[in-house]
VOSE-130370 format. One line per field, with one value per residue (C-alpha): residue in one letter; x, y, z negated. Coordinates in Angstrom, 1 decimal. Example, Ala and Ser with C-alpha at 12.3 -4.5 7.8 and 13.67 -1.06 7.14 Angstrom:
BEGIN
type: [a s]
east: [12.3 13.7]
north: [-4.5 -1.1]
up: [-7.8 -7.1]
# end
This chain:
BEGIN
type: [m a p s s r s e m r k a r t l e v l y g g k v p k k v p n v m n i i a e c l e h p k k m y l h i e e i t e d p g i k d m r l h l v r a q m d s e l h m r d d v d r h t h r l w v a q s i e r i i f g g l m i d g e k l g n d d e e d d k d]
east: [78.8 80.7 82.2 80.2 81.9 84.9 87.0 85.6 86.5 90.1 90.5 89.1 92.0 94.8 93.8 93.8 97.2 98.5 97.0 98.5 94.7 93.5 91.9 90.7 87.2 88.3 91.0 93.5 93.0 96.5 95.9 93.0 95.1 97.7 95.4 94.1 97.3 98.2 94.9 95.3 99.3 99.0 97.2 99.8 101.4 98.0 98.4 102.1 102.4 99.4 100.7 104.7 103.1 100.7 101.9 101.4 103.1 106.2 104.3 103.3 106.7 105.5 102.2 104.4 106.6 103.5 102.4 105.8 105.7 102.1 103.1 106.3 104.3 101.6 103.4 102.9 99.3 98.7 102.6 101.4 99.2 101.6 104.7 102.8 101.8 105.3 106.5 104.0 104.9 108.5 108.6 106.4 108.6 112.1 110.6 109.8 112.3 115.3 115.4 113.7 113.6 113.1 116.7 117.9 117.5 117.5 114.8 115.2 117.6 119.2 122.1 123.3 124.5 126.3 128.2 129.7 131.8]
north: [107.7 107.4 104.1 102.0 99.2 99.4 97.6 100.2 103.1 101.7 101.2 105.0 106.3 104.0 105.7 109.2 108.4 107.0 110.2 112.7 113.5 114.3 111.3 111.6 110.6 108.0 105.7 103.7 99.8 99.5 102.0 100.0 97.2 98.5 99.9 96.5 94.6 97.5 96.3 92.7 92.0 88.5 88.6 90.5 87.7 87.0 90.6 91.4 90.2 92.5 95.5 95.1 94.7 97.8 100.4 103.1 101.9 103.9 107.0 105.8 105.9 108.8 107.1 104.1 106.3 108.0 104.8 103.9 107.3 107.0 103.7 104.5 107.6 105.2 102.2 102.6 102.7 99.3 97.6 94.5 96.4 99.1 96.8 94.7 98.1 99.1 95.7 95.8 99.5 98.7 95.4 96.7 99.8 97.6 95.3 98.1 100.5 98.6 100.4 102.9 106.6 107.3 105.6 108.2 106.2 108.5 109.1 108.3 110.9 112.0 109.2 111.4 114.2 111.6 110.5 114.0 113.7]
up: [-79.4 -82.5 -83.6 -85.8 -87.3 -89.1 -86.7 -84.0 -86.4 -87.1 -83.1 -82.7 -85.4 -83.7 -80.3 -81.9 -83.3 -79.9 -78.1 -80.8 -81.5 -77.9 -76.9 -73.3 -72.0 -70.2 -71.7 -69.4 -69.9 -71.2 -73.9 -75.0 -75.0 -76.9 -79.7 -79.8 -80.3 -82.9 -84.8 -84.4 -84.1 -84.2 -80.8 -79.1 -77.2 -75.4 -74.0 -73.3 -69.7 -68.8 -71.0 -69.1 -65.8 -66.0 -63.5 -66.3 -69.0 -68.3 -69.0 -72.7 -74.5 -76.6 -77.4 -78.6 -80.9 -82.4 -83.6 -85.0 -86.7 -88.2 -89.5 -91.2 -92.8 -94.0 -95.1 -98.6 -98.1 -96.6 -96.5 -94.4 -92.1 -91.4 -91.1 -88.4 -86.5 -86.7 -85.2 -82.4 -81.2 -81.6 -79.8 -76.9 -76.4 -76.6 -73.7 -71.8 -72.2 -73.8 -77.0 -79.4 -78.6 -82.4 -83.0 -80.5 -77.3 -74.1 -71.8 -68.2 -66.6 -69.6 -68.7 -65.9 -68.4 -70.2 -67.0 -66.3 -69.5]
# end
């Protein structure tokens, strides 16, 4: 079923960005919540606990990076909207992972290679 309202269309587009264009038929609840927060940043404080406590959130880092990249690329289209989206995606990533992958933050076990030096 195709999205009908403008809000639903924006959320569907946001899910496409989060999933790199390949949205699964069954989207995890946490991903719907993140998409909702990206579309309505002022409501993120209502959902942050649910996002951080979701057992699958650790697998969502690249999804958050995609949202950041998309917002950076479309910043001139709508500065306020994309600044807010960027802040949401970055804030969630910092809270969950302690840094930003886009700034060179390493993934999980990459730290072990640094310890060998």
